C-alpha positions as CSV (number, residue, x, y, z in Angstrom):
1,M,70.5,120.5,149.1
2,P,66.9,121.3,146.9
3,A,64.0,121.3,148.6
4,D,61.9,117.9,147.8
5,F,58.2,118.6,147.8
6,S,57.2,115.4,145.7
7,S,56.2,113.1,148.2
8,G,54.1,113.0,151.9
9,N,51.7,115.4,152.5
10,D,53.6,118.0,151.9
11,R,53.2,120.4,148.9
12,C,53.5,118.4,145.5
13,C,55.4,120.2,142.9
14,I,55.2,119.0,138.9
15,F,56.7,120.1,135.8
16,A,54.7,120.8,133.4
17,Y,55.8,121.2,129.5
18,G,52.3,120.0,127.5
19,T,48.9,120.1,128.0
20,L,48.7,120.3,131.4
21,K,50.5,123.8,131.2
22,P,48.2,127.0,131.9
23,G,46.6,128.0,128.8
24,E,46.5,124.5,127.3
25,R,43.5,122.0,127.4
26,A,44.2,119.7,130.4
27,F,45.2,122.7,132.7
28,V,41.3,123.9,133.4
29,E,40.2,120.6,134.6
30,L,42.8,118.9,135.9
31,C,45.3,121.7,137.5
32,Q,44.0,125.2,137.9
33,P,41.3,124.2,140.7
34,F,43.9,122.5,142.8
35,A,47.5,124.2,142.0
36,I,48.1,126.9,144.7
37,A,51.5,128.2,142.4
38,T,52.7,128.2,139.1
39,Q,56.0,129.3,137.9
40,P,57.8,129.3,134.6
41,A,60.6,126.6,134.9
42,Q,62.7,124.8,132.9
43,T,64.8,121.4,133.5
44,H,67.2,118.5,131.6
45,G,65.5,117.3,128.8
46,R,64.5,117.1,125.0
47,L,61.0,117.8,123.8
48,Y,59.5,116.4,120.6
49,H,55.7,117.1,119.3
50,L,54.0,114.0,118.4
51,P,51.2,113.8,115.8
52,L,48.7,112.9,118.4
53,G,48.4,116.5,119.0
54,Y,50.8,116.4,122.3
55,P,54.1,116.7,123.4
56,A,56.7,114.0,125.1
57,M,59.6,114.7,127.0
58,T,62.6,112.2,126.7
59,L,65.9,112.6,129.3
60,E,68.1,113.3,126.0
61,V,70.8,116.3,126.4
62,G,69.2,119.5,126.4
63,W,67.0,122.3,127.9
64,V,63.0,122.0,128.4
65,R,60.9,125.1,129.4
66,G,57.7,124.6,131.0
67,V,55.8,125.9,134.3
68,L,56.3,124.1,138.0
69,L,52.8,123.5,139.2
70,T,52.4,123.5,143.1
71,F,49.6,121.7,145.0
72,P,48.8,121.7,148.6
73,D,49.6,117.8,148.7
74,S,50.5,114.7,146.3
75,D,46.8,113.8,145.7
76,C,46.7,115.6,142.4
77,L,49.0,112.3,141.6
78,K,46.4,109.7,140.8
79,A,44.4,112.1,138.2
80,I,47.1,113.4,136.1
81,D,48.7,109.8,136.7
82,A,46.0,108.3,134.9
83,F,45.7,111.2,132.3
84,E,49.4,110.9,131.9
85,E,49.2,107.0,131.2
86,Y,51.2,106.3,133.9
87,Y,50.9,103.3,136.2
88,P,52.3,103.3,139.4
89,D,52.0,99.5,140.0
90,R,53.0,98.7,136.5
91,P,55.5,101.2,134.8
92,D,56.5,99.1,132.1
93,S,52.6,99.2,130.7
94,S,52.9,102.6,130.9
95,E,52.9,105.4,128.4
96,Y,55.3,107.8,130.3
97,Q,57.4,107.3,133.6
98,R,57.2,109.5,136.3
99,H,60.1,110.4,138.6
100,R,61.9,113.2,140.3
101,Q,64.2,115.8,138.6
102,L,65.7,119.2,139.5
103,I,64.0,121.8,138.0
104,Y,65.1,125.4,137.5
105,D,64.1,128.7,137.2
106,H,64.6,130.6,133.9
107,H,68.1,131.8,135.7
108,W,69.1,128.4,135.9
109,R,68.7,128.5,140.1
110,S,67.3,125.5,141.2
111,L,63.7,125.1,142.1
112,G,63.9,122.0,144.0
113,L,62.8,118.6,142.6
114,A,59.6,118.0,140.9
115,W,58.1,115.2,139.2
116,V,58.2,114.8,135.6
117,Y,56.8,112.7,132.9
118,T,58.8,111.4,130.2
119,M,58.9,109.4,127.2
120,N,61.2,106.3,126.6
121,R,63.2,108.1,122.8
122,D,62.6,104.7,121.1
123,R,58.7,105.1,121.9
124,V,58.9,109.1,120.5
125,I,60.6,108.1,117.5
126,A,57.9,105.2,116.8
127,L,55.4,107.9,117.1
128,G,56.6,110.2,114.6
129,G,57.7,112.6,117.2
130,Q,59.7,115.8,115.8
131,W,62.1,117.5,118.0
132,L,61.3,121.2,119.5
133,S,64.9,122.6,119.2
134,E,63.4,125.6,121.5
135,G,62.7,122.8,124.3
136,C,59.0,124.5,124.3
137,W,55.6,123.2,123.2
138,T,52.1,125.1,122.8
139,E,48.5,123.9,121.1
140,A,48.5,127.3,119.5
């Protein structure tokens, strides 16, 4: 059974595919001071570039490449939820949804469950999202 580092006072893992990745604009402020490990990773989904200047992941068939960020506990979620415009008490009003999903290394070996922020496909299309067939996004 995969490890679950996403709840309780244990480690908290987040799959980052956009501005939260190392080298991207939000990593330094929101993740770098708190992350205890980073690892290249991938998960099921489809990645889109939004004209707003950041990506969105949907739960469509495909693969998304990113980074598994590990934090010492779930305290990181409050700031990252706010950044991602995810409101746990009112998910229907949220820009993104947060759920747990299996994450894999680049050899398709399971790394366990991590939190992933996804957007509804209809919302992505309404925002003019462009599919990134390689499953990878960077601001550069």
